[in-house]
C-alpha positions as CSV (number, residue, x, y, z in Angstrom):
1,M,11.4,39.3,-11.8
2,R,8.2,37.4,-12.7
3,Q,6.7,35.2,-10.0
4,F,4.8,32.1,-10.8
5,T,1.7,30.9,-8.9
6,T,0.7,27.3,-8.7
7,R,-2.7,26.5,-10.2
8,R,-5.3,25.0,-7.8
9,K,-5.9,21.3,-8.6
10,V,-9.3,20.4,-9.9
11,C,-11.2,17.5,-8.3
12,F,-11.0,14.4,-10.5
13,F,-14.5,13.3,-9.7
14,C,-16.2,16.7,-10.2
15,K,-14.3,17.1,-13.5
16,N,-15.5,13.7,-14.8
17,K,-19.0,14.2,-13.3
18,I,-18.8,11.2,-11.0
19,S,-21.4,11.6,-8.3
20,E,-20.8,8.3,-6.3
21,I,-17.4,6.6,-5.9
22,D,-17.6,2.8,-6.4
23,Y,-15.6,0.7,-4.0
24,K,-15.3,-2.0,-6.7
25,D,-13.4,0.3,-9.1
26,T,-9.9,-0.5,-7.7
27,E,-8.0,1.1,-10.6
28,T,-9.5,4.5,-9.8
29,L,-9.0,4.0,-6.1
30,R,-5.3,3.1,-6.5
31,R,-4.7,6.5,-8.0
32,F,-5.4,8.1,-4.6
33,L,-3.1,5.8,-2.6
34,G,0.5,6.5,-1.7
35,I,3.4,4.1,-2.0
36,W,2.6,2.4,1.3
37,S,-1.1,2.2,0.4
38,R,-2.0,5.1,2.6
39,I,-4.8,7.4,1.5
40,R,-3.3,10.6,0.0
41,R,-4.4,14.0,1.3
42,A,-6.9,16.1,-0.5
43,S,-4.2,18.8,-0.9
44,E,-2.0,16.4,-2.8
45,T,-4.7,14.9,-5.0
46,G,-6.9,18.0,-5.5
47,T,-10.2,16.3,-4.5
48,C,-12.9,18.4,-3.0
49,A,-14.1,17.7,0.6
50,K,-17.2,15.9,-0.4
51,H,-15.4,13.5,-2.7
52,Q,-12.5,13.0,-0.3
53,R,-14.9,11.7,2.3
54,Q,-16.5,9.4,-0.2
55,L,-13.1,8.3,-1.4
56,A,-11.9,7.4,2.1
57,Q,-15.1,5.4,2.7
58,A,-14.8,3.5,-0.6
59,I,-11.1,2.7,0.0
60,K,-11.8,1.4,3.5
61,R,-14.7,-0.7,2.3
62,S,-12.6,-2.1,-0.6
63,R,-9.8,-3.0,1.9
64,F,-12.3,-4.8,4.2
65,L,-13.5,-6.9,1.2
66,A,-9.9,-7.7,0.2
67,L,-10.1,-5.8,-3.1
68,L,-7.2,-3.6,-2.0
69,A,-4.3,-4.3,0.3
70,Y,-4.0,-2.6,3.6
71,T,-0.2,-2.2,3.1
72,T,2.4,-2.9,0.4
73,K,5.9,-4.2,0.8
């Protein structure tokens, strides 16, 4: 029987050659939030460690400036 292996996810930001993550780009940041507005893990999204740190910082900054909600109903 043939076994299938899962492909490793590719970092969205590396693939699109985005060096800095902008906290004002809420549409992109929302892609990396779960249903309760929690930051999704790098293993779920496929982001590399460098961009995962930048992503978390951008989401937190965006929340502080009320561009993103802390939680959803």
